[in-house]
C-alpha positions as CSV (number, residue, x, y, z in Angstrom):
1,X,-53.7,146.1,-207.2
2,X,-57.0,147.2,-208.4
3,X,-60.4,147.0,-206.4
4,X,-61.6,143.8,-208.1
5,X,-59.0,142.1,-207.2
6,X,-58.7,143.1,-204.1
7,X,-61.6,142.2,-202.9
8,X,-60.9,138.3,-205.0
9,X,-58.2,138.0,-203.1
10,X,-59.5,138.5,-199.8
11,X,-62.5,136.5,-200.3
12,X,-59.6,133.5,-202.0
13,X,-57.4,134.4,-198.0
14,X,-61.2,134.6,-196.0
15,X,-60.9,138.6,-195.5
16,X,-64.0,140.6,-195.5
17,X,-64.3,141.8,-199.5
18,X,-66.5,144.8,-198.5
19,X,-63.7,146.0,-195.6
20,X,-60.6,145.0,-197.3
21,X,-58.1,147.7,-197.3
22,X,-54.6,147.0,-199.4
23,X,-51.5,149.1,-198.3
24,X,-48.0,149.1,-200.0
25,X,-45.4,148.0,-197.4
26,X,-42.1,147.9,-197.9
27,X,-40.9,143.9,-198.6
28,X,-38.0,143.5,-200.2
29,X,-35.8,144.7,-203.2
30,X,-37.6,141.8,-205.7
31,X,-41.6,141.3,-205.1
32,X,-44.2,144.6,-204.1
33,X,-45.3,144.0,-201.3
34,X,-48.6,145.4,-199.3
35,X,-50.7,144.5,-196.0
36,X,-53.8,143.5,-197.0
37,X,-56.5,144.1,-193.9
38,X,-60.0,144.3,-192.7
39,X,-60.0,145.4,-189.2
40,X,-60.2,142.1,-188.0
41,X,-57.3,140.1,-189.5
42,X,-54.3,141.0,-191.6
43,X,-52.0,139.0,-194.3
44,X,-48.0,139.8,-195.9
45,X,-48.8,140.0,-199.8
46,X,-46.0,139.3,-202.0
47,X,-46.7,140.0,-205.6
48,X,-44.6,139.4,-208.5
49,X,-44.9,139.5,-212.5
50,X,-46.9,136.4,-213.3
51,X,-44.0,135.1,-215.4
52,X,-41.3,135.1,-212.1
53,X,-44.2,133.3,-210.4
54,X,-40.7,130.9,-210.0
55,X,-39.6,133.1,-207.4
56,X,-42.1,132.7,-205.1
57,X,-43.0,129.1,-205.5
58,X,-38.7,128.5,-203.9
59,X,-40.0,131.1,-201.3
60,X,-43.1,129.1,-200.3
61,X,-41.1,125.5,-199.9
62,X,-37.8,127.0,-198.7
63,X,-40.5,128.6,-196.3
64,X,-42.3,124.5,-195.5
65,X,-38.9,123.0,-195.2
66,X,-37.5,125.6,-192.1
67,X,-41.0,125.2,-190.8
68,X,-40.9,121.2,-190.8
69,X,-37.7,121.6,-188.6
70,X,-39.5,123.1,-185.7
71,X,-36.1,124.8,-184.8
72,X,-36.4,128.8,-185.6
73,X,-40.0,130.5,-186.7
74,X,-40.9,131.2,-189.9
75,X,-44.2,132.7,-191.2
76,X,-46.9,130.9,-191.7
77,X,-47.9,130.6,-195.4
78,X,-51.9,131.6,-196.0
79,X,-52.2,130.9,-199.8
80,X,-50.5,131.4,-203.5
81,X,-51.7,132.6,-206.8
82,X,-52.4,133.7,-209.6
83,X,-54.6,136.7,-210.6
84,X,-54.8,137.7,-214.1
85,X,-51.3,139.1,-215.0
86,X,-49.6,138.2,-211.6
87,X,-48.3,135.8,-209.0
88,X,-48.9,136.5,-205.3
89,X,-48.0,134.5,-202.2
90,X,-50.1,135.2,-198.5
91,X,-48.0,134.9,-195.7
92,X,-49.1,136.0,-191.8
93,X,-49.2,139.4,-190.8
94,X,-46.3,139.6,-188.3
95,X,-45.7,142.4,-186.3
96,X,-41.5,142.4,-186.3
97,X,-39.0,145.1,-184.8
98,X,-34.9,145.0,-185.2
99,X,-34.0,141.7,-183.1
100,X,-32.0,142.7,-179.7
101,X,-29.0,141.3,-178.2
102,X,-30.9,138.5,-176.5
103,X,-32.9,137.4,-179.3
104,X,-29.5,137.4,-181.5
105,X,-28.5,134.6,-178.7
106,X,-31.3,132.8,-179.0
107,X,-31.2,132.8,-183.0
108,X,-27.4,131.8,-182.4
109,X,-28.9,128.7,-180.6
110,X,-32.1,128.0,-182.9
111,X,-29.0,128.4,-186.1
112,X,-27.1,125.4,-184.2
113,X,-30.6,123.2,-184.1
114,X,-31.4,124.3,-187.5
115,X,-28.2,122.9,-189.1
116,X,-28.1,119.4,-187.2
117,X,-30.9,118.3,-190.2
118,X,-28.5,116.5,-192.7
119,X,-28.4,115.1,-195.5
120,X,-26.8,112.5,-197.2
121,X,-25.6,114.8,-199.9
122,X,-25.0,118.5,-200.7
123,X,-27.6,120.3,-202.0
124,X,-31.5,120.1,-202.7
125,X,-34.0,118.0,-204.8
126,X,-34.9,121.1,-207.0
127,X,-33.2,124.2,-207.7
128,X,-34.5,127.9,-206.1
129,X,-33.1,131.6,-206.0
130,X,-30.4,133.8,-204.7
131,X,-32.7,137.0,-205.0
132,X,-33.0,137.0,-208.3
133,X,-30.8,135.1,-209.5
134,X,-31.5,131.1,-210.5
135,X,-29.3,128.5,-207.4
136,X,-28.4,125.6,-208.8
137,X,-28.6,122.9,-206.3
138,X,-27.3,120.0,-208.4
139,X,-26.8,117.3,-205.8
140,X,-23.7,115.9,-205.0
141,X,-22.1,114.0,-201.7
142,X,-18.6,115.9,-202.1
143,X,-18.2,119.4,-201.1
144,X,-15.8,121.1,-202.6
145,X,-17.3,119.6,-206.6
146,X,-20.8,121.2,-204.7
147,X,-19.0,124.5,-203.4
148,X,-17.3,125.4,-207.5
149,X,-20.0,123.1,-209.8
150,X,-23.6,124.9,-207.8
151,X,-21.9,127.7,-206.1
152,X,-18.8,129.8,-207.0
153,X,-18.5,128.4,-211.1
154,X,-22.0,129.0,-212.1
155,X,-21.6,133.3,-210.6
156,X,-17.9,133.1,-212.2
157,X,-19.1,132.2,-215.0
158,X,-22.2,134.3,-215.8
159,X,-19.1,137.8,-214.8
160,X,-16.8,136.2,-217.0
161,X,-19.2,136.5,-220.0
162,X,-20.0,140.4,-219.4
163,X,-16.5,141.0,-218.1
164,X,-14.0,139.3,-219.8
165,X,-11.1,140.0,-217.0
166,X,-13.2,137.4,-214.6
167,X,-11.5,134.9,-216.9
168,X,-11.8,130.9,-216.8
169,X,-8.2,130.7,-215.4
170,X,-9.0,132.2,-212.1
171,X,-11.8,130.5,-211.8
172,X,-9.5,127.3,-212.3
173,X,-6.3,128.8,-210.0
174,X,-9.4,129.2,-207.4
175,X,-10.9,125.9,-207.1
176,X,-6.8,125.0,-207.2
177,X,-6.3,126.8,-204.1
178,X,-8.7,125.7,-201.8
179,X,-8.3,121.9,-203.0
180,X,-4.4,122.7,-201.5
181,X,-5.9,124.3,-198.3
182,X,-9.0,121.8,-197.4
183,X,-8.1,119.0,-199.1
184,X,-9.1,116.9,-195.9
185,X,-11.9,119.4,-195.5
186,X,-15.1,117.2,-194.5
187,X,-18.3,119.4,-193.2
188,X,-21.7,117.4,-193.5
189,X,-24.5,118.3,-195.4
190,X,-26.4,120.4,-192.7
191,X,-29.7,122.2,-194.0
192,X,-29.1,126.0,-193.8
193,X,-31.7,129.1,-194.2
194,X,-28.9,130.5,-197.6
195,X,-30.0,134.1,-197.8
196,X,-29.0,134.6,-193.5
197,X,-28.4,138.1,-194.3
198,X,-29.7,141.1,-191.3
199,X,-32.6,141.7,-193.4
200,X,-34.1,138.4,-193.2
201,X,-34.1,138.5,-189.7
202,X,-36.3,140.2,-187.3
203,X,-37.7,140.3,-183.9
204,X,-41.3,138.8,-182.7
205,X,-43.7,140.6,-180.3
206,X,-42.7,137.9,-178.0
207,X,-39.0,138.6,-178.3
208,X,-38.2,135.0,-180.4
209,X,-36.5,135.5,-183.6
210,X,-38.0,135.2,-187.1
211,X,-36.4,134.0,-190.2
212,X,-38.1,134.7,-193.5
213,X,-36.8,134.2,-197.4
214,X,-34.0,131.5,-198.3
215,X,-32.7,130.2,-200.4
216,X,-32.4,126.5,-198.3
217,X,-30.2,123.9,-199.4
218,X,-27.8,121.5,-197.8
219,X,-24.6,122.6,-197.3
220,X,-21.6,123.6,-195.2
221,X,-23.1,125.1,-192.4
222,X,-20.4,127.6,-192.3
223,X,-22.0,129.4,-195.5
224,X,-24.6,130.9,-192.9
225,X,-22.2,131.9,-190.1
226,X,-20.8,133.5,-193.7
227,X,-23.7,135.4,-194.9
228,X,-24.6,136.7,-191.1
229,X,-21.2,137.7,-191.1
230,X,-20.6,140.0,-194.3
231,X,-22.6,142.6,-194.5
232,X,-22.8,143.4,-190.6
233,X,-26.3,144.2,-188.7
234,X,-25.9,140.5,-186.1
235,X,-25.1,141.2,-182.7
236,X,-21.6,139.4,-181.3
237,X,-24.3,137.3,-179.3
238,X,-25.7,135.7,-182.1
239,X,-21.9,134.7,-183.0
240,X,-20.9,133.7,-179.5
241,X,-23.9,131.7,-179.0
242,X,-23.9,129.8,-182.3
243,X,-19.7,128.9,-181.1
244,X,-20.6,128.4,-177.5
245,X,-23.2,125.3,-179.0
246,X,-21.4,124.1,-182.2
247,X,-17.7,125.4,-182.4
248,X,-15.9,126.0,-185.6
249,X,-12.9,123.9,-187.3
250,X,-9.5,125.6,-187.8
251,X,-9.6,127.5,-191.3
252,X,-12.9,128.4,-190.5
253,X,-11.7,132.4,-191.0
254,X,-10.5,131.9,-194.6
255,X,-13.9,129.1,-196.0
256,X,-15.7,132.1,-194.7
257,X,-14.3,134.3,-197.4
258,X,-15.3,131.9,-200.3
259,X,-18.4,131.5,-199.1
260,X,-18.8,134.9,-198.9
261,X,-17.1,135.2,-202.4
262,X,-21.3,133.1,-203.7
263,X,-22.6,136.0,-202.3
264,X,-20.7,139.2,-203.7
265,X,-20.6,137.5,-207.2
266,X,-24.5,137.4,-206.6
267,X,-23.9,141.3,-206.4
268,X,-21.7,142.1,-209.0
269,X,-23.9,140.2,-211.4
270,X,-26.8,142.2,-210.1
271,X,-25.6,145.3,-210.1
272,X,-22.0,145.7,-210.9
273,X,-20.2,148.9,-209.4
274,X,-17.9,148.5,-206.8
275,X,-18.8,145.0,-206.2
276,X,-16.6,144.0,-209.5
277,X,-13.7,146.0,-207.3
278,X,-14.7,143.9,-203.9
279,X,-14.4,140.6,-205.8
280,X,-11.8,141.3,-208.0
281,X,-9.7,142.1,-204.8
282,X,-11.2,139.2,-203.2
283,X,-10.7,136.5,-206.0
284,X,-6.5,137.9,-205.6
285,X,-5.9,137.2,-202.0
286,X,-7.5,133.7,-202.0
287,X,-5.6,132.8,-205.0
288,X,-2.7,133.5,-202.7
289,X,-3.3,131.7,-199.8
290,X,-2.1,132.8,-196.7
291,X,-2.2,131.9,-192.4
292,X,-5.9,131.9,-190.9
293,X,-6.9,134.8,-189.9
294,X,-7.5,134.7,-185.5
295,X,-11.4,133.7,-185.2
């Protein structure tokens, strides 16, 4: 971003354009991220091509929905807009660190509180994004229908178009295996963060947990836990605290693998490589139901 645009952005955010500095920082794999600082105050700036503005729109909407629950801290949105060919989103600058065990335990309790916010339907009144992939949130009162029509189905269809071995027959067999196993499973539509991996969790200086980069929707609460479990990085205290306040139903260990498959399929579509093999093996395992793994 050139000095002229930096000064304009500073003015829009109430910073001193004559003293402001813009420094690149780590901020994710999709947007370019910066710290805008005038010596008195700072802002965290995410920048994308204006054609990708919808990603920032969805992030702002998701943060607002989480903040409205007053359950878990999220960064405050300072502003959003476009400057020539770039779209930007400004969030409050927060000093963050990796959560310790106590912070993770607090997050487990707060996530229970977030999940207490419910809807009549699964999904959301708008689509958003999981990473850079459009996330369809077509609403439904039937969890199985939502899981396979708005989550697993679209991801598998994208993969099938590129890799025919991921054929429609496997998609149908996967859904049939779920229906056989969980015909009577009726979760409530709970408000979810939607992309709860360790890279979207931090600890503030006051040791409180902080969440960002959401992909919010109403779904089975176990989906957030499945994502937290997928790539590691969450202290055991998080899971213990959550289940201590709201135990999980039998069958969680198997359902978890279906919910993790959604994110693995997304990674396979985005990155290919070994994620294809991981998805192939997991689908094969799930089509052949077996007894639940231990909790």
